[in-house]
mmCIF file of the protein (N, C-alpha, C, O) and its ligand, coordinates in Angstrom:
data_MODEL
# 
_entry.id   MODEL 
# 
loop_
_entity.id 
_entity.type 
_entity.pdbx_number_of_molecules 
1 polymer     1 
2 non-polymer 1 
# 
_entity_poly.entity_id                      1 
_entity_poly.type                           'polypeptide(L)' 
_entity_poly.nstd_linkage                   no 
_entity_poly.nstd_monomer                   no 
_entity_poly.pdbx_seq_one_letter_code       MTYQYECSEGSCQFLLRSSSSDEVERLVRAHVRMVHNGRIDSTDLKRGTDRIELA 
_entity_poly.pdbx_seq_one_letter_code_can   MTYQYECSEGSCQFLLRSSSSDEVERLVRAHVRMVHNGRIDSTDLKRGTDRIELA 
_entity_poly.pdbx_strand_id                 A 
# 
loop_
_entity_poly_seq.entity_id 
_entity_poly_seq.num 
_entity_poly_seq.mon_id 
_entity_poly_seq.hetero 
1 1  MET n 
1 2  THR n 
1 3  TYR n 
1 4  GLN n 
1 5  TYR n 
1 6  GLU n 
1 7  CYS n 
1 8  SER n 
1 9  GLU n 
1 10 GLY n 
1 11 SER n 
1 12 CYS n 
1 13 GLN n 
1 14 PHE n 
1 15 LEU n 
1 16 LEU n 
1 17 ARG n 
1 18 SER n 
1 19 SER n 
1 20 SER n 
1 21 SER n 
1 22 ASP n 
1 23 GLU n 
1 24 VAL n 
1 25 GLU n 
1 26 ARG n 
1 27 LEU n 
1 28 VAL n 
1 29 ARG n 
1 30 ALA n 
1 31 HIS n 
1 32 VAL n 
1 33 ARG n 
1 34 MET n 
1 35 VAL n 
1 36 HIS n 
1 37 ASN n 
1 38 GLY n 
1 39 ARG n 
1 40 ILE n 
1 41 ASP n 
1 42 SER n 
1 43 THR n 
1 44 ASP n 
1 45 LEU n 
1 46 LYS n 
1 47 ARG n 
1 48 GLY n 
1 49 THR n 
1 50 ASP n 
1 51 ARG n 
1 52 ILE n 
1 53 GLU n 
1 54 LEU n 
1 55 ALA n 
# 
loop_
_struct_asym.id 
_struct_asym.entity_id 
A 1 
B 2 
# 
loop_
_chem_comp.id 
_chem_comp.type 
_chem_comp.mon_nstd_flag 
ALA 'L-peptide linking' y 
ARG 'L-peptide linking' y 
ASN 'L-peptide linking' y 
ASP 'L-peptide linking' y 
CYS 'L-peptide linking' y 
GLN 'L-peptide linking' y 
GLU 'L-peptide linking' y 
GLY 'peptide linking'   y 
HIS 'L-peptide linking' y 
ILE 'L-peptide linking' y 
LEU 'L-peptide linking' y 
LYS 'L-peptide linking' y 
MET 'L-peptide linking' y 
PHE 'L-peptide linking' y 
SER 'L-peptide linking' y 
THR 'L-peptide linking' y 
TYR 'L-peptide linking' y 
VAL 'L-peptide linking' y 
ZN  non-polymer         . 
# 
_pdbx_entity_nonpoly.entity_id   2 
_pdbx_entity_nonpoly.name        ? 
_pdbx_entity_nonpoly.comp_id     ZN 
# 
_pdbx_nonpoly_scheme.asym_id         B 
_pdbx_nonpoly_scheme.entity_id       2 
_pdbx_nonpoly_scheme.mon_id          ZN 
_pdbx_nonpoly_scheme.ndb_seq_num     1 
_pdbx_nonpoly_scheme.pdb_seq_num     101 
_pdbx_nonpoly_scheme.auth_seq_num    101 
_pdbx_nonpoly_scheme.pdb_mon_id      ZN 
_pdbx_nonpoly_scheme.auth_mon_id     ZN 
_pdbx_nonpoly_scheme.pdb_strand_id   A 
_pdbx_nonpoly_scheme.pdb_ins_code    . 
# 
loop_
_atom_site.group_PDB 
_atom_site.id 
_atom_site.type_symbol 
_atom_site.label_atom_id 
_atom_site.label_alt_id 
_atom_site.label_comp_id 
_atom_site.label_asym_id 
_atom_site.label_entity_id 
_atom_site.label_seq_id 
_atom_site.pdbx_PDB_ins_code 
_atom_site.Cartn_x 
_atom_site.Cartn_y 
_atom_site.Cartn_z 
_atom_site.occupancy 
_atom_site.B_iso_or_equiv 
_atom_site.pdbx_formal_charge 
_atom_site.auth_seq_id 
_atom_site.auth_comp_id 
_atom_site.auth_asym_id 
_atom_site.auth_atom_id 
_atom_site.pdbx_PDB_model_num 
ATOM   1   N  N  . MET A 1 1  ? -2.077 4.958  15.423  1.00 0.00 ? 1   MET A N  1 
ATOM   2   C  CA . MET A 1 1  ? -1.103 4.813  14.345  1.00 0.00 ? 1   MET A CA 1 
ATOM   3   C  C  . MET A 1 1  ? -1.841 4.666  13.011  1.00 0.00 ? 1   MET A C  1 
ATOM   4   O  O  . MET A 1 1  ? -2.840 3.956  12.897  1.00 0.00 ? 1   MET A O  1 
ATOM   5   N  N  . THR A 1 2  ? -1.311 5.361  12.022  1.00 0.00 ? 2   THR A N  1 
ATOM   6   C  CA . THR A 1 2  ? -1.898 5.259  10.691  1.00 0.00 ? 2   THR A CA 1 
ATOM   7   C  C  . THR A 1 2  ? -0.857 4.707  9.730   1.00 0.00 ? 2   THR A C  1 
ATOM   8   O  O  . THR A 1 2  ? 0.310  5.097  9.754   1.00 0.00 ? 2   THR A O  1 
ATOM   9   N  N  . TYR A 1 3  ? -1.298 3.813  8.907   1.00 0.00 ? 3   TYR A N  1 
ATOM   10  C  CA . TYR A 1 3  ? -0.417 3.227  7.898   1.00 0.00 ? 3   TYR A CA 1 
ATOM   11  C  C  . TYR A 1 3  ? -0.754 3.817  6.541   1.00 0.00 ? 3   TYR A C  1 
ATOM   12  O  O  . TYR A 1 3  ? -1.923 3.952  6.179   1.00 0.00 ? 3   TYR A O  1 
ATOM   13  N  N  . GLN A 1 4  ? 0.272  4.164  5.805   1.00 0.00 ? 4   GLN A N  1 
ATOM   14  C  CA . GLN A 1 4  ? 0.060  4.773  4.501   1.00 0.00 ? 4   GLN A CA 1 
ATOM   15  C  C  . GLN A 1 4  ? 0.893  4.048  3.459   1.00 0.00 ? 4   GLN A C  1 
ATOM   16  O  O  . GLN A 1 4  ? 2.073  3.763  3.658   1.00 0.00 ? 4   GLN A O  1 
ATOM   17  N  N  . TYR A 1 5  ? 0.249  3.764  2.359   1.00 0.00 ? 5   TYR A N  1 
ATOM   18  C  CA . TYR A 1 5  ? 0.976  3.147  1.253   1.00 0.00 ? 5   TYR A CA 1 
ATOM   19  C  C  . TYR A 1 5  ? 0.801  3.995  0.002   1.00 0.00 ? 5   TYR A C  1 
ATOM   20  O  O  . TYR A 1 5  ? -0.316 4.349  -0.375  1.00 0.00 ? 5   TYR A O  1 
ATOM   21  N  N  . GLU A 1 6  ? 1.910  4.309  -0.626  1.00 0.00 ? 6   GLU A N  1 
ATOM   22  C  CA . GLU A 1 6  ? 1.892  5.066  -1.858  1.00 0.00 ? 6   GLU A CA 1 
ATOM   23  C  C  . GLU A 1 6  ? 2.446  4.174  -2.951  1.00 0.00 ? 6   GLU A C  1 
ATOM   24  O  O  . GLU A 1 6  ? 3.569  3.678  -2.858  1.00 0.00 ? 6   GLU A O  1 
ATOM   25  N  N  . CYS A 1 7  ? 1.646  3.975  -3.988  1.00 0.00 ? 7   CYS A N  1 
ATOM   26  C  CA . CYS A 1 7  ? 2.088  3.114  -5.076  1.00 0.00 ? 7   CYS A CA 1 
ATOM   27  C  C  . CYS A 1 7  ? 3.148  3.836  -5.899  1.00 0.00 ? 7   CYS A C  1 
ATOM   28  O  O  . CYS A 1 7  ? 2.982  5.004  -6.252  1.00 0.00 ? 7   CYS A O  1 
ATOM   29  N  N  . SER A 1 8  ? 4.229  3.140  -6.199  1.00 0.00 ? 8   SER A N  1 
ATOM   30  C  CA . SER A 1 8  ? 5.333  3.760  -6.941  1.00 0.00 ? 8   SER A CA 1 
ATOM   31  C  C  . SER A 1 8  ? 5.430  3.195  -8.353  1.00 0.00 ? 8   SER A C  1 
ATOM   32  O  O  . SER A 1 8  ? 6.431  3.376  -9.046  1.00 0.00 ? 8   SER A O  1 
ATOM   33  N  N  . GLU A 1 9  ? 4.391  2.522  -8.753  1.00 0.00 ? 9   GLU A N  1 
ATOM   34  C  CA . GLU A 1 9  ? 4.365  1.876  -10.063 1.00 0.00 ? 9   GLU A CA 1 
ATOM   35  C  C  . GLU A 1 9  ? 4.063  2.912  -11.149 1.00 0.00 ? 9   GLU A C  1 
ATOM   36  O  O  . GLU A 1 9  ? 2.944  3.419  -11.227 1.00 0.00 ? 9   GLU A O  1 
ATOM   37  N  N  . GLY A 1 10 ? 5.053  3.227  -11.986 1.00 0.00 ? 10  GLY A N  1 
ATOM   38  C  CA . GLY A 1 10 ? 4.831  4.153  -13.088 1.00 0.00 ? 10  GLY A CA 1 
ATOM   39  C  C  . GLY A 1 10 ? 4.285  5.486  -12.627 1.00 0.00 ? 10  GLY A C  1 
ATOM   40  O  O  . GLY A 1 10 ? 4.841  6.113  -11.724 1.00 0.00 ? 10  GLY A O  1 
ATOM   41  N  N  . SER A 1 11 ? 3.191  5.926  -13.245 1.00 0.00 ? 11  SER A N  1 
ATOM   42  C  CA . SER A 1 11 ? 2.598  7.213  -12.874 1.00 0.00 ? 11  SER A CA 1 
ATOM   43  C  C  . SER A 1 11 ? 1.366  7.013  -11.999 1.00 0.00 ? 11  SER A C  1 
ATOM   44  O  O  . SER A 1 11 ? 0.523  7.903  -11.881 1.00 0.00 ? 11  SER A O  1 
ATOM   45  N  N  . CYS A 1 12 ? 1.275  5.862  -11.402 1.00 0.00 ? 12  CYS A N  1 
ATOM   46  C  CA . CYS A 1 12 ? 0.125  5.534  -10.560 1.00 0.00 ? 12  CYS A CA 1 
ATOM   47  C  C  . CYS A 1 12 ? 0.033  6.492  -9.377  1.00 0.00 ? 12  CYS A C  1 
ATOM   48  O  O  . CYS A 1 12 ? 1.032  6.794  -8.724  1.00 0.00 ? 12  CYS A O  1 
ATOM   49  N  N  . GLN A 1 13 ? -1.190 6.963  -9.114  1.00 0.00 ? 13  GLN A N  1 
ATOM   50  C  CA . GLN A 1 13 ? -1.405 7.942  -8.043  1.00 0.00 ? 13  GLN A CA 1 
ATOM   51  C  C  . GLN A 1 13 ? -2.052 7.298  -6.823  1.00 0.00 ? 13  GLN A C  1 
ATOM   52  O  O  . GLN A 1 13 ? -2.517 7.994  -5.919  1.00 0.00 ? 13  GLN A O  1 
ATOM   53  N  N  . PHE A 1 14 ? -2.081 6.001  -6.800  1.00 0.00 ? 14  PHE A N  1 
ATOM   54  C  CA . PHE A 1 14 ? -2.779 5.294  -5.724  1.00 0.00 ? 14  PHE A CA 1 
ATOM   55  C  C  . PHE A 1 14 ? -2.152 5.596  -4.361  1.00 0.00 ? 14  PHE A C  1 
ATOM   56  O  O  . PHE A 1 14 ? -0.949 5.430  -4.158  1.00 0.00 ? 14  PHE A O  1 
ATOM   57  N  N  . LEU A 1 15 ? -2.988 6.035  -3.452  1.00 0.00 ? 15  LEU A N  1 
ATOM   58  C  CA . LEU A 1 15 ? -2.533 6.321  -2.095  1.00 0.00 ? 15  LEU A CA 1 
ATOM   59  C  C  . LEU A 1 15 ? -3.561 5.754  -1.128  1.00 0.00 ? 15  LEU A C  1 
ATOM   60  O  O  . LEU A 1 15 ? -4.761 5.984  -1.275  1.00 0.00 ? 15  LEU A O  1 
ATOM   61  N  N  . LEU A 1 16 ? -3.082 5.019  -0.146  1.00 0.00 ? 16  LEU A N  1 
ATOM   62  C  CA . LEU A 1 16 ? -3.981 4.353  0.767   1.00 0.00 ? 16  LEU A CA 1 
ATOM   63  C  C  . LEU A 1 16 ? -3.584 4.652  2.200   1.00 0.00 ? 16  LEU A C  1 
ATOM   64  O  O  . LEU A 1 16 ? -2.405 4.604  2.550   1.00 0.00 ? 16  LEU A O  1 
ATOM   65  N  N  . ARG A 1 17 ? -4.561 4.956  3.017   1.00 0.00 ? 17  ARG A N  1 
ATOM   66  C  CA . ARG A 1 17 ? -4.316 5.166  4.440   1.00 0.00 ? 17  ARG A CA 1 
ATOM   67  C  C  . ARG A 1 17 ? -5.297 4.356  5.246   1.00 0.00 ? 17  ARG A C  1 
ATOM   68  O  O  . ARG A 1 17 ? -6.488 4.311  4.938   1.00 0.00 ? 17  ARG A O  1 
ATOM   69  N  N  . SER A 1 18 ? -4.796 3.720  6.272   1.00 0.00 ? 18  SER A N  1 
ATOM   70  C  CA . SER A 1 18 ? -5.680 2.955  7.145   1.00 0.00 ? 18  SER A CA 1 
ATOM   71  C  C  . SER A 1 18 ? -5.042 2.835  8.516   1.00 0.00 ? 18  SER A C  1 
ATOM   72  O  O  . SER A 1 18 ? -3.822 2.917  8.655   1.00 0.00 ? 18  SER A O  1 
ATOM   73  N  N  . SER A 1 19 ? -5.864 2.643  9.512   1.00 0.00 ? 19  SER A N  1 
ATOM   74  C  CA . SER A 1 19 ? -5.323 2.421  10.854  1.00 0.00 ? 19  SER A CA 1 
ATOM   75  C  C  . SER A 1 19 ? -4.968 0.955  11.055  1.00 0.00 ? 19  SER A C  1 
ATOM   76  O  O  . SER A 1 19 ? -4.431 0.576  12.096  1.00 0.00 ? 19  SER A O  1 
ATOM   77  N  N  . SER A 1 20 ? -5.265 0.145  10.069  1.00 0.00 ? 20  SER A N  1 
ATOM   78  C  CA . SER A 1 20 ? -4.993 -1.286 10.173  1.00 0.00 ? 20  SER A CA 1 
ATOM   79  C  C  . SER A 1 20 ? -3.968 -1.717 9.140   1.00 0.00 ? 20  SER A C  1 
ATOM   80  O  O  . SER A 1 20 ? -4.201 -1.575 7.939   1.00 0.00 ? 20  SER A O  1 
ATOM   81  N  N  . SER A 1 21 ? -2.845 -2.238 9.587   1.00 0.00 ? 21  SER A N  1 
ATOM   82  C  CA . SER A 1 21 ? -1.814 -2.682 8.647   1.00 0.00 ? 21  SER A CA 1 
ATOM   83  C  C  . SER A 1 21 ? -2.301 -3.890 7.847   1.00 0.00 ? 21  SER A C  1 
ATOM   84  O  O  . SER A 1 21 ? -1.905 -4.080 6.697   1.00 0.00 ? 21  SER A O  1 
ATOM   85  N  N  . ASP A 1 22 ? -3.164 -4.705 8.464   1.00 0.00 ? 22  ASP A N  1 
ATOM   86  C  CA . ASP A 1 22 ? -3.734 -5.842 7.737   1.00 0.00 ? 22  ASP A CA 1 
ATOM   87  C  C  . ASP A 1 22 ? -4.576 -5.373 6.566   1.00 0.00 ? 22  ASP A C  1 
ATOM   88  O  O  . ASP A 1 22 ? -4.536 -5.944 5.476   1.00 0.00 ? 22  ASP A O  1 
ATOM   89  N  N  . GLU A 1 23 ? -5.345 -4.311 6.819   1.00 0.00 ? 23  GLU A N  1 
ATOM   90  C  CA . GLU A 1 23 ? -6.198 -3.788 5.761   1.00 0.00 ? 23  GLU A CA 1 
ATOM   91  C  C  . GLU A 1 23 ? -5.354 -3.182 4.635   1.00 0.00 ? 23  GLU A C  1 
ATOM   92  O  O  . GLU A 1 23 ? -5.646 -3.383 3.456   1.00 0.00 ? 23  GLU A O  1 
ATOM   93  N  N  . VAL A 1 24 ? -4.312 -2.444 5.007   1.00 0.00 ? 24  VAL A N  1 
ATOM   94  C  CA . VAL A 1 24 ? -3.417 -1.896 3.998   1.00 0.00 ? 24  VAL A CA 1 
ATOM   95  C  C  . VAL A 1 24 ? -2.865 -3.019 3.131   1.00 0.00 ? 24  VAL A C  1 
ATOM   96  O  O  . VAL A 1 24 ? -2.870 -2.930 1.903   1.00 0.00 ? 24  VAL A O  1 
ATOM   97  N  N  . GLU A 1 25 ? -2.393 -4.068 3.777   1.00 0.00 ? 25  GLU A N  1 
ATOM   98  C  CA . GLU A 1 25 ? -1.813 -5.179 3.037   1.00 0.00 ? 25  GLU A CA 1 
ATOM   99  C  C  . GLU A 1 25 ? -2.829 -5.792 2.074   1.00 0.00 ? 25  GLU A C  1 
ATOM   100 O  O  . GLU A 1 25 ? -2.514 -6.074 0.918   1.00 0.00 ? 25  GLU A O  1 
ATOM   101 N  N  . ARG A 1 26 ? -4.041 -5.991 2.563   1.00 0.00 ? 26  ARG A N  1 
ATOM   102 C  CA . ARG A 1 26 ? -5.083 -6.615 1.751   1.00 0.00 ? 26  ARG A CA 1 
ATOM   103 C  C  . ARG A 1 26 ? -5.448 -5.722 0.550   1.00 0.00 ? 26  ARG A C  1 
ATOM   104 O  O  . ARG A 1 26 ? -5.550 -6.200 -0.580  1.00 0.00 ? 26  ARG A O  1 
ATOM   105 N  N  . LEU A 1 27 ? -5.638 -4.434 0.811   1.00 0.00 ? 27  LEU A N  1 
ATOM   106 C  CA . LEU A 1 27 ? -6.072 -3.527 -0.254  1.00 0.00 ? 27  LEU A CA 1 
ATOM   107 C  C  . LEU A 1 27 ? -4.951 -3.252 -1.266  1.00 0.00 ? 27  LEU A C  1 
ATOM   108 O  O  . LEU A 1 27 ? -5.210 -3.107 -2.460  1.00 0.00 ? 27  LEU A O  1 
ATOM   109 N  N  . VAL A 1 28 ? -3.715 -3.181 -0.782  1.00 0.00 ? 28  VAL A N  1 
ATOM   110 C  CA . VAL A 1 28 ? -2.594 -2.971 -1.703  1.00 0.00 ? 28  VAL A CA 1 
ATOM   111 C  C  . VAL A 1 28 ? -2.446 -4.181 -2.617  1.00 0.00 ? 28  VAL A C  1 
ATOM   112 O  O  . VAL A 1 28 ? -2.236 -4.031 -3.820  1.00 0.00 ? 28  VAL A O  1 
ATOM   113 N  N  . ARG A 1 29 ? -2.553 -5.369 -2.052  1.00 0.00 ? 29  ARG A N  1 
ATOM   114 C  CA . ARG A 1 29 ? -2.468 -6.571 -2.880  1.00 0.00 ? 29  ARG A CA 1 
ATOM   115 C  C  . ARG A 1 29 ? -3.576 -6.576 -3.940  1.00 0.00 ? 29  ARG A C  1 
ATOM   116 O  O  . ARG A 1 29 ? -3.336 -6.936 -5.093  1.00 0.00 ? 29  ARG A O  1 
ATOM   117 N  N  . ALA A 1 30 ? -4.768 -6.183 -3.550  1.00 0.00 ? 30  ALA A N  1 
ATOM   118 C  CA . ALA A 1 30 ? -5.883 -6.125 -4.495  1.00 0.00 ? 30  ALA A CA 1 
ATOM   119 C  C  . ALA A 1 30 ? -5.618 -5.075 -5.568  1.00 0.00 ? 30  ALA A C  1 
ATOM   120 O  O  . ALA A 1 30 ? -5.890 -5.306 -6.747  1.00 0.00 ? 30  ALA A O  1 
ATOM   121 N  N  . HIS A 1 31 ? -5.093 -3.935 -5.167  1.00 0.00 ? 31  HIS A N  1 
ATOM   122 C  CA . HIS A 1 31 ? -4.780 -2.867 -6.120  1.00 0.00 ? 31  HIS A CA 1 
ATOM   123 C  C  . HIS A 1 31 ? -3.757 -3.338 -7.148  1.00 0.00 ? 31  HIS A C  1 
ATOM   124 O  O  . HIS A 1 31 ? -3.960 -3.177 -8.351  1.00 0.00 ? 31  HIS A O  1 
ATOM   125 N  N  . VAL A 1 32 ? -2.672 -3.914 -6.679  1.00 0.00 ? 32  VAL A N  1 
ATOM   126 C  CA . VAL A 1 32 ? -1.611 -4.347 -7.591  1.00 0.00 ? 32  VAL A CA 1 
ATOM   127 C  C  . VAL A 1 32 ? -2.132 -5.414 -8.544  1.00 0.00 ? 32  VAL A C  1 
ATOM   128 O  O  . VAL A 1 32 ? -1.774 -5.441 -9.721  1.00 0.00 ? 32  VAL A O  1 
ATOM   129 N  N  . ARG A 1 33 ? -2.976 -6.284 -8.022  1.00 0.00 ? 33  ARG A N  1 
ATOM   130 C  CA . ARG A 1 33 ? -3.511 -7.353 -8.847  1.00 0.00 ? 33  ARG A CA 1 
ATOM   131 C  C  . ARG A 1 33 ? -4.455 -6.794 -9.916  1.00 0.00 ? 33  ARG A C  1 
ATOM   132 O  O  . ARG A 1 33 ? -4.384 -7.185 -11.081 1.00 0.00 ? 33  ARG A O  1 
ATOM   133 N  N  . MET A 1 34 ? -5.330 -5.887 -9.515  1.00 0.00 ? 34  MET A N  1 
ATOM   134 C  CA . MET A 1 34 ? -6.354 -5.403 -10.443 1.00 0.00 ? 34  MET A CA 1 
ATOM   135 C  C  . MET A 1 34 ? -5.825 -4.342 -11.400 1.00 0.00 ? 34  MET A C  1 
ATOM   136 O  O  . MET A 1 34 ? -6.134 -4.368 -12.591 1.00 0.00 ? 34  MET A O  1 
ATOM   137 N  N  . VAL A 1 35 ? -5.022 -3.400 -10.877 1.00 0.00 ? 35  VAL A N  1 
ATOM   138 C  CA . VAL A 1 35 ? -4.599 -2.266 -11.683 1.00 0.00 ? 35  VAL A CA 1 
ATOM   139 C  C  . VAL A 1 35 ? -3.330 -2.573 -12.471 1.00 0.00 ? 35  VAL A C  1 
ATOM   140 O  O  . VAL A 1 35 ? -3.210 -2.193 -13.636 1.00 0.00 ? 35  VAL A O  1 
ATOM   141 N  N  . HIS A 1 36 ? -2.394 -3.253 -11.842 1.00 0.00 ? 36  HIS A N  1 
ATOM   142 C  CA . HIS A 1 36 ? -1.109 -3.488 -12.498 1.00 0.00 ? 36  HIS A CA 1 
ATOM   143 C  C  . HIS A 1 36 ? -0.973 -4.921 -12.999 1.00 0.00 ? 36  HIS A C  1 
ATOM   144 O  O  . HIS A 1 36 ? 0.035  -5.298 -13.595 1.00 0.00 ? 36  HIS A O  1 
ATOM   145 N  N  . ASN A 1 37 ? -2.001 -5.698 -12.746 1.00 0.00 ? 37  ASN A N  1 
ATOM   146 C  CA . ASN A 1 37 ? -2.006 -7.059 -13.243 1.00 0.00 ? 37  ASN A CA 1 
ATOM   147 C  C  . ASN A 1 37 ? -0.793 -7.841 -12.763 1.00 0.00 ? 37  ASN A C  1 
ATOM   148 O  O  . ASN A 1 37 ? -0.225 -8.652 -13.495 1.00 0.00 ? 37  ASN A O  1 
ATOM   149 N  N  . GLY A 1 38 ? -0.414 -7.586 -11.535 1.00 0.00 ? 38  GLY A N  1 
ATOM   150 C  CA . GLY A 1 38 ? 0.777  -8.251 -11.025 1.00 0.00 ? 38  GLY A CA 1 
ATOM   151 C  C  . GLY A 1 38 ? 0.641  -8.615 -9.563  1.00 0.00 ? 38  GLY A C  1 
ATOM   152 O  O  . GLY A 1 38 ? -0.463 -8.673 -9.021  1.00 0.00 ? 38  GLY A O  1 
ATOM   153 N  N  . ARG A 1 39 ? 1.769  -8.860 -8.936  1.00 0.00 ? 39  ARG A N  1 
ATOM   154 C  CA . ARG A 1 39 ? 1.771  -9.214 -7.525  1.00 0.00 ? 39  ARG A CA 1 
ATOM   155 C  C  . ARG A 1 39 ? 2.845  -8.402 -6.816  1.00 0.00 ? 39  ARG A C  1 
ATOM   156 O  O  . ARG A 1 39 ? 3.803  -7.938 -7.434  1.00 0.00 ? 39  ARG A O  1 
ATOM   157 N  N  . ILE A 1 40 ? 2.672  -8.243 -5.537  1.00 0.00 ? 40  ILE A N  1 
ATOM   158 C  CA . ILE A 1 40 ? 3.673  -7.536 -4.747  1.00 0.00 ? 40  ILE A CA 1 
ATOM   159 C  C  . ILE A 1 40 ? 4.122  -8.481 -3.648  1.00 0.00 ? 40  ILE A C  1 
ATOM   160 O  O  . ILE A 1 40 ? 3.298  -9.127 -2.999  1.00 0.00 ? 40  ILE A O  1 
ATOM   161 N  N  . ASP A 1 41 ? 5.426  -8.561 -3.440  1.00 0.00 ? 41  ASP A N  1 
ATOM   162 C  CA . ASP A 1 41 ? 5.845  -9.459 -2.363  1.00 0.00 ? 41  ASP A CA 1 
ATOM   163 C  C  . ASP A 1 41 ? 5.898  -8.689 -1.038  1.00 0.00 ? 41  ASP A C  1 
ATOM   164 O  O  . ASP A 1 41 ? 5.878  -7.459 -1.011  1.00 0.00 ? 41  ASP A O  1 
ATOM   165 N  N  . SER A 1 42 ? 5.965  -9.440 0.040   1.00 0.00 ? 42  SER A N  1 
ATOM   166 C  CA . SER A 1 42 ? 5.839  -8.845 1.373   1.00 0.00 ? 42  SER A CA 1 
ATOM   167 C  C  . SER A 1 42 ? 6.923  -7.806 1.636   1.00 0.00 ? 42  SER A C  1 
ATOM   168 O  O  . SER A 1 42 ? 6.682  -6.812 2.321   1.00 0.00 ? 42  SER A O  1 
ATOM   169 N  N  . THR A 1 43 ? 8.124  -8.038 1.087   1.00 0.00 ? 43  THR A N  1 
ATOM   170 C  CA . THR A 1 43 ? 9.229  -7.108 1.305   1.00 0.00 ? 43  THR A CA 1 
ATOM   171 C  C  . THR A 1 43 ? 8.912  -5.751 0.695   1.00 0.00 ? 43  THR A C  1 
ATOM   172 O  O  . THR A 1 43 ? 9.095  -4.716 1.335   1.00 0.00 ? 43  THR A O  1 
ATOM   173 N  N  . ASP A 1 44 ? 8.430  -5.762 -0.560  1.00 0.00 ? 44  ASP A N  1 
ATOM   174 C  CA . ASP A 1 44 ? 8.094  -4.504 -1.226  1.00 0.00 ? 44  ASP A CA 1 
ATOM   175 C  C  . ASP A 1 44 ? 6.909  -3.831 -0.540  1.00 0.00 ? 44  ASP A C  1 
ATOM   176 O  O  . ASP A 1 44 ? 6.851  -2.606 -0.424  1.00 0.00 ? 44  ASP A O  1 
ATOM   177 N  N  . LEU A 1 45 ? 5.988  -4.637 -0.100  1.00 0.00 ? 45  LEU A N  1 
ATOM   178 C  CA . LEU A 1 45 ? 4.820  -4.081 0.577   1.00 0.00 ? 45  LEU A CA 1 
ATOM   179 C  C  . LEU A 1 45 ? 5.232  -3.370 1.866   1.00 0.00 ? 45  LEU A C  1 
ATOM   180 O  O  . LEU A 1 45 ? 4.778  -2.259 2.143   1.00 0.00 ? 45  LEU A O  1 
ATOM   181 N  N  . LYS A 1 46 ? 6.087  -4.012 2.643   1.00 0.00 ? 46  LYS A N  1 
ATOM   182 C  CA . LYS A 1 46 ? 6.554  -3.400 3.895   1.00 0.00 ? 46  LYS A CA 1 
ATOM   183 C  C  . LYS A 1 46 ? 7.375  -2.153 3.619   1.00 0.00 ? 46  LYS A C  1 
ATOM   184 O  O  . LYS A 1 46 ? 7.270  -1.153 4.330   1.00 0.00 ? 46  LYS A O  1 
ATOM   185 N  N  . ARG A 1 47 ? 8.201  -2.225 2.566   1.00 0.00 ? 47  ARG A N  1 
ATOM   186 C  CA . ARG A 1 47 ? 9.056  -1.088 2.236   1.00 0.00 ? 47  ARG A CA 1 
ATOM   187 C  C  . ARG A 1 47 ? 8.208  0.110  1.795   1.00 0.00 ? 47  ARG A C  1 
ATOM   188 O  O  . ARG A 1 47 ? 8.556  1.259  2.066   1.00 0.00 ? 47  ARG A O  1 
ATOM   189 N  N  . GLY A 1 48 ? 7.095  -0.172 1.112   1.00 0.00 ? 48  GLY A N  1 
ATOM   190 C  CA . GLY A 1 48 ? 6.262  0.903  0.600   1.00 0.00 ? 48  GLY A CA 1 
ATOM   191 C  C  . GLY A 1 48 ? 5.287  1.472  1.615   1.00 0.00 ? 48  GLY A C  1 
ATOM   192 O  O  . GLY A 1 48 ? 4.645  2.492  1.367   1.00 0.00 ? 48  GLY A O  1 
ATOM   193 N  N  . THR A 1 49 ? 5.179  0.809  2.757   1.00 0.00 ? 49  THR A N  1 
ATOM   194 C  CA . THR A 1 49 ? 4.216  1.245  3.761   1.00 0.00 ? 49  THR A CA 1 
ATOM   195 C  C  . THR A 1 49 ? 4.893  2.100  4.823   1.00 0.00 ? 49  THR A C  1 
ATOM   196 O  O  . THR A 1 49 ? 5.860  1.673  5.455   1.00 0.00 ? 49  THR A O  1 
ATOM   197 N  N  . ASP A 1 50 ? 4.383  3.294  5.010   1.00 0.00 ? 50  ASP A N  1 
ATOM   198 C  CA . ASP A 1 50 ? 4.904  4.195  6.038   1.00 0.00 ? 50  ASP A CA 1 
ATOM   199 C  C  . ASP A 1 50 ? 3.960  4.210  7.224   1.00 0.00 ? 50  ASP A C  1 
ATOM   200 O  O  . ASP A 1 50 ? 2.744  4.099  7.071   1.00 0.00 ? 50  ASP A O  1 
ATOM   201 N  N  . ARG A 1 51 ? 4.536  4.347  8.409   1.00 0.00 ? 51  ARG A N  1 
ATOM   202 C  CA . ARG A 1 51 ? 3.721  4.555  9.610   1.00 0.00 ? 51  ARG A CA 1 
ATOM   203 C  C  . ARG A 1 51 ? 3.745  6.036  9.922   1.00 0.00 ? 51  ARG A C  1 
ATOM   204 O  O  . ARG A 1 51 ? 4.809  6.621  10.123  1.00 0.00 ? 51  ARG A O  1 
ATOM   205 N  N  . ILE A 1 52 ? 2.595  6.626  9.960   1.00 0.00 ? 52  ILE A N  1 
ATOM   206 C  CA . ILE A 1 52 ? 2.556  8.069  10.203  1.00 0.00 ? 52  ILE A CA 1 
ATOM   207 C  C  . ILE A 1 52 ? 1.688  8.396  11.407  1.00 0.00 ? 52  ILE A C  1 
ATOM   208 O  O  . ILE A 1 52 ? 0.723  7.698  11.718  1.00 0.00 ? 52  ILE A O  1 
ATOM   209 N  N  . GLU A 1 53 ? 2.057  9.463  12.064  1.00 0.00 ? 53  GLU A N  1 
ATOM   210 C  CA . GLU A 1 53 ? 1.285  9.977  13.184  1.00 0.00 ? 53  GLU A CA 1 
ATOM   211 C  C  . GLU A 1 53 ? 0.473  11.148 12.684  1.00 0.00 ? 53  GLU A C  1 
ATOM   212 O  O  . GLU A 1 53 ? 1.033  12.119 12.175  1.00 0.00 ? 53  GLU A O  1 
ATOM   213 N  N  . LEU A 1 54 ? -0.829 11.074 12.820  1.00 0.00 ? 54  LEU A N  1 
ATOM   214 C  CA . LEU A 1 54 ? -1.666 12.207 12.449  1.00 0.00 ? 54  LEU A CA 1 
ATOM   215 C  C  . LEU A 1 54 ? -1.908 13.056 13.695  1.00 0.00 ? 54  LEU A C  1 
ATOM   216 O  O  . LEU A 1 54 ? -2.365 12.559 14.724  1.00 0.00 ? 54  LEU A O  1 
ATOM   217 N  N  . ALA A 1 55 ? -1.599 14.319 13.584  1.00 0.00 ? 55  ALA A N  1 
ATOM   218 C  CA . ALA A 1 55 ? -1.729 15.212 14.740  1.00 0.00 ? 55  ALA A CA 1 
ATOM   219 C  C  . ALA A 1 55 ? -3.195 15.412 15.102  1.00 0.00 ? 55  ALA A C  1 
ATOM   220 O  O  . ALA A 1 55 ? -3.504 16.134 16.050  1.00 0.00 ? 55  ALA A O  1 
HETATM 221 ZN ZN . ZN  B 2 .  ? -0.632 1.433  -8.400  1.00 0.00 2 101 ZN  A ZN 1 
# 
């Protein structure tokens, strides 16, 4: 299973893929903090994270 997060903040092109949902959560939180100077709550994080199957 692969987890993918696409940032929807403004024109941000940030896209993250990982096989670990913990890692996605950690890196997305770091991204939002560093790039957008803000925070993301767990609900938005879960909503923004897709589970994808790579063929
Ligand atoms: Zn972003």
